[in-house]
N, C-alpha and C positions, 0 to 999 in steps of 0.2 A: 589757542585759534590756529587752525591751518591757513594755508594762503587762500584755499578756495572759499572758506567761510569769510574771511576777511574781506574779498572781493566782493561777494555777495551781499555783504553788509553795506559796504560802499555803495554800490549799486542801487540798493534799497533806498539808503538815505539819500542819496542824491535824487533819486525819482521823488521822493517826499518834498525835498527841498525845492523841486521844481513844481510842485503842486502848491507849496506855500507860496514862491514868487508868482505864480499864475494867480491867485486870489489876492495877492496883495495889489498887483498892477491894476486888476479890476478895481479894487477897493480905492487906491489912491486915485486914479484915473478919473473914476465917477464922482468920487467926493471933491477932487480938485475943480472937475467940471461945474460945480454947481448942484450935481445931483446928491441927495442926500441918502438915496436908497444904495448908495456905494457903502454904506457901513455893514449891510448885511454880508459883504463877502469877508468881514475881518473874523468871524467866529471860525468858518472852515479853516482859514489861514491860522487861527490862533491851535486848532484841533490837530491838524498836521503838524505844527512845529512842536506840541506836546508829544506826538507820536515819534518825531524825529528824535528828540530828547530820551524817550522810554526806549525807541529802537537802538540809541546809541548803549545805552547801559544794560537793557535787559532785550535783546533783538527777538527770543522767541514769543515772549508776553506781547510785544508791539505787532509782531506778525499775527498772532492770532486774532487781536483785536480788529487788524485789517482784515482779516477773513470773515470775522463777524461781521463788519461793517458792509462787506462786499454781498454775504446772504441778505443783510436789511436791506440794500439797495435793490436787490432782485425782487424781494417780496413786496417791498412799497413801488417800484419800479416797475414792474411787469403789469399791474393792473392800469396804471397811469397811462402806459405807452400803449397798451391793448385799446383802452376805452378811446384814446388820443389817435388810434389809427394810424400812429408812426411806425416805424420798422424799429423792432427789437434789436437789432444789429447796432444801433446807435445807441441805445442803452447799454449793451455788452461794451462798446468799445470807448465812449466816453465816460461813464460811471464806474462799472463794475472791474474791467480789466485791469487798469492801474492798481486797484486796491488788491486785486487777487497776485498779481505778479510781486508787488512790493511785499506782501504778505507772505507769499510763499518763498520769497528770497531772505526776509528776516526770521521765517521759522527754520529753514535751510542753516542759515548762519547762526542760528542759537542752538544749534544741535549738539555744539560742542561744549 
């Protein structure tokens, strides 16, 4: 693996790690505050943690999964956001863009 691919892999795994920390902070914070609905943040954290592990072993596979997840988020999210009369930019920036950037980095890192 060349230096550029190694840096792309590390950057992608760091982005996934930030996602795991983000969800775990909400899960622990809400649950510790007595709100049982904080448990709903554990599954996304677990999924991202598994994708981190897969991305470490097989970056291209994890990248393809993340890109497929981004497409799924667009297919599911656009009707929700259009009906809700919310701007689509927030869907792109918050939900889809991190998956696309991380997926592309992992696919690029797995090219070798």
